[in-house]
N, C-alpha and C positions, 0 to 999 in steps of 0.2 A: 613102368614100376623097375627099380632098380633092386638088388638084393647083397648089399655089401652091407648093410645093416639090416638083415633081417635076424627078427628073434630079439632084437637089440632094443629097451626101452631109453628114452631122451626125457630131460628137463631143457625147457630155454626158453631163457628168462628175456624181457622186453621183447618178447616175439609176436607182439600185434604190428608193429609195422615196422619199416627199415632192412637194418642187416638181423634183427633177429629172427622175421615174419621170414625173409628167404632160407636161413637155416634149418626154421623149422620145416618149411616145406622142403628144402632138400633132403633131411635127414628122413623125414616121411617116405618123400620117392626112392630111400635106396635101401625103405620094407621096415625101417623103426619107428616103437610107436610112440608117440610123442605128447609130454606133456605143456601147454602153450600157455606162461605163463606173462602177463601182460596187465599191470595195473589201470592202463587206459589215462595215463595222462598225457599232459602238453611237453615238447624240451624242457623247458624248467621245474615240472616238476608237481602242478597245477591240476585238479580236478580228477576227478575218476569217472570210469566209462567201460563198462563189461563188453562193449561192442568190440573191439577191436580185437579181443583174442577168443571171443567167437567165430568169428567173421572167419579168421585164419584158419580154426580149426573145421571149417564148412567147409572152406577151402580144400582143404588137405581130404576130407572125407570124400569131396567130390572129384577128386581125382583115385578115388580108392584105397585111399592110407587110411591109419587109425591116429586119431589124435581126440583128446579132452582138454578143456580150457583150466586155469588155474588163474582167478584172477587177486591172489593175495601178494600184502605189501614186502618184497623180499630184502628190504633193510629194517624189517627186525629178523629179530629171530625166530619168532613165531611163524614170520610168513615163511621163513625158508626151510621150516618143518611143516608145514601145511605142503609146500610146493612137494618136496618129499613122497609125505603121504599119501598126496592124490597119486604121482604116481603108483605106488607100491598098491595103493584099492584098486587101482583100477588096471595095473597089470601085473602086479605079484612082484615086480623089482625093479632097480634104476641103475643102468649100466653108462649113462651117458651125462654129462652135466655141462652144458653149456648157459657160461655168463656173461649174457650182452647187457642188459637193463641198465640204465642210465640214464642224469640229465646233466643239462648243461647251463651253469647262471653264469654269466659274463658280467666280469666287474676288476678292475684295475686292484689291485690289492692295498690300496691306500684307502679307496674304497667301499672295500667290499664290508657288505653286512657279515656276520657270523652268522645267521643264518643261512646263509647260501655258502658259507664254507661248510657249514655239519650239514646241509641237506644233500650236497654234492658225496661228502664223502660218505655219507651215510646210505646214499644208493649206489654207490661205484664201490669202494670199499668194503664198509659192514655186508651191504649185501653179497657180494661174493663169500665173503667170509660165514655170514647165516646159511647159505646155501650148500657150501663146501662142508660144514660139520653136520648138517644135516644129512647130507649124503653118505658121508663117511665110513659109518658104522654098518649098511648094507655092502656097499663096495667092498670095502674088506671079507663080509664074512662071506659073500659068492667068488672071493677072490681076484674080482676084475674090476675096472672103474675107468672112463675116460672123463677130464677133468679139461673141457675149453675157457681160458679165462680170455676177458679182453681186456688189454692195455692203448697205449695210443702213443703213434708219434711225439704226442704231446709232451709224453712224459721222459723223454730221450732229448727234445729241440725246444725245448719251453716253448711257449707263446704267451703274446701280453693278453689280460683280461682273462686268462686264463688256468691262474695257479691253483684253483681250488681243484681242477679238471685235472690239470699235468701231475699235481703231488696225488688226486688219489687212484692217476693210471700208474704213475712209477711204485707205488706201492704195492699194485696187481702184481706187477712184473716181482718185485722181492717175495710177497707172498706164492705165486708162482713156483719158483724157483725154490722155496723152505716145502712146499707143501710135496713136489717131487721127491725128494730126499727123505720125506716121514712115509711117504704111501706106496714107494716102488716096491717093496716087499710082498704087497700084498696083490701085485699086480694091476694097481693102480696108477698111470700117467697123467703128470699134469703141464699140460703147456697155456700158453699165452699169444694171442692173436694183437697185431697193432695196424688195422685197418685203414683204408682209405676209402670210401664209398660215400655216394652221393645221400643223404639221410637230411632230417629234421633238424639235427642236431648242424650238421656241417652249414646248411644253409641259416640256420639260426645265429651261427658266429657269421656271417657275412650282414645278415640284416642288424646285427646289434651295431657292427661298424657304420653300415649308413645310418641307425639313430643317432649315434655319436657326433658324426658327419651333420648329421640337419642339426641337433641340437648346437650343435657348436656355431652353426651358421657358415660353414666352410663351403669353400667353391667343390662343387660336384666335376665328378673328371670324366664322367659317365664312361664308355666302355663294358665289356661283358666278363663278370665273374670267369674264372676258370672252373668247368668243372669236372667232376672226380665221375667215376666209371659204377656201372650200377652197384648195388647190394651183392647181384647173385653172380657174379664173379670170385666169390670170398668162398662160396658157400663148399667147392670141393677140396678144396684144403682142408679144412672142420671137416669132412665126412672123411679124408682120408685118416687122419688123426685119429677119428674115432672108431676107426678098424681093428680087428685083431692083431693086421701085419705090423700096423705101427707101434706096437711095444716096445719098442727099444726109444720110441722118441720121447724125451720124457725130460724136462725141466727147460726146455726151449724156448724161444721167441720167435716170432717170424711175419716179417710185413707184410702184408698184400695189399698189390693195387691192381685192378683189370687181369693183365697176364703177368705179372710182376709177381715172383715170390722169394723174397730176402729172409734168408735165415740170420737172426743180427749175432754178434756175437757179444759171448757175458764182459759188462765193464770189468774192467780189472787194470790194475797198473800196468803200463808198456813203456817208459822210460824214466830212467831213475838217475839220482845222483847220491854219491854219500862220502864220508871221510870218517877217519878214525875215530872222531871225539865230535861234540854237540859243535850243530853249526851256529854262528852269530849271524846276525841281522846283515852284518857288512859284508861277511861273505857270500851270504844267498844272493843277494843283491848281484854281486861279481858272475854267481856261478849258474843263476836261473834261463839267464837269454841266450846264452849262448847255448845251453841245455836242456831242460825240460822245457822249457817258455821260446823256444827257438819258434817255431812256425804255429803260433798262438793266437786266434782270431777272435776278436771282441765279437761275441753274435749278434749285438745289436749299440752299433758304435753312438758317440753322441750327436745329436742333430745338429748340424751346420750353422756355422755362427748368426747366421741370416734368420735362419728360423727360431735360434736362443734368443734374439733381439726382439723377433717379435713376439714371443711368450711373454719378454719380457715387461714390453710396453704396453701391451694391450691388458695385461695382468687377467691372462686367461682365467676362467670359472674351470672349476673342477672336471665339468664335465667334456669341455673342451679339452683340456688336457688329457683327459680319458683318449678322447679320439686322436689326438695328435700323435700319443704312446704307439694304440694300436696301428695307427695308419701308419705309420712310420715302421710300425714292427711285419707289418701287412708285406708293404715295399720292398723293404731291405734285408729282413730278417733271412737266414737260412734254414729256420726253423722250419718244419711242418705242422 
């Protein structure tokens, strides 16, 4: 047991499995008392099970740490309040909030049911908001707080069949930076993590691509999918951001993968063209290519003519079109 977080109280959402589990165990291993929140659903948000949260609590207790379970739904305002109440009722305060909980429902935009859009935004974005809003009064009163939010490289690079997930994760970056400006004067920091680790969600994406391939009757190419690092690699950076020494780190986004830690540069204009009066379309056409767009690259170039011809001739079903788009993105897109 370490003591970097001795005396601190942490709440970790989605802590029954995957990254959340590793974070909860890691924070407890550094002396924090931990509320382990998990609704116990599958990667798409179906079903409920008290087992995962309780199992992680027992694992922490078995290692000499301190933890209690919380099985509330953080996608609701009541769930956020209940999570914080669990921390305060059991440990008297809340110092650290790590928002990990999330689900993933894969589908192309043209085929995505409204309920899948809403469900993903609710768990990821509203879940962050609900827990943050509930935690802030206690953190403000005590003059200390560490809030770690979870974004994704999908927010910045995009990925086929993940528009709902990418939109939520992008909004979380905006939420993180807004909160950093609002809460800094109270000793509260807000930072975001964009992790790359092997979880049920990342494995689920690969399975979904395979399902689309099978449904379309496309040829299996074989080969083993690229594996990601274990979630444990992410924990040290999160632990450090929760310490007293990390007080000046605020409003930042960090990409973590294995031993790699990257600080993201805030998205802002980096190249400009200007003129004294309003641009015309003709003027812009002449000015854009040698200036603003000189090195632009299409993140998802059009399919080769042979593939387009096959799509046209075979009159692909919507499910097969989904496979084609996802498979094309997987092979050729620079996004992660």
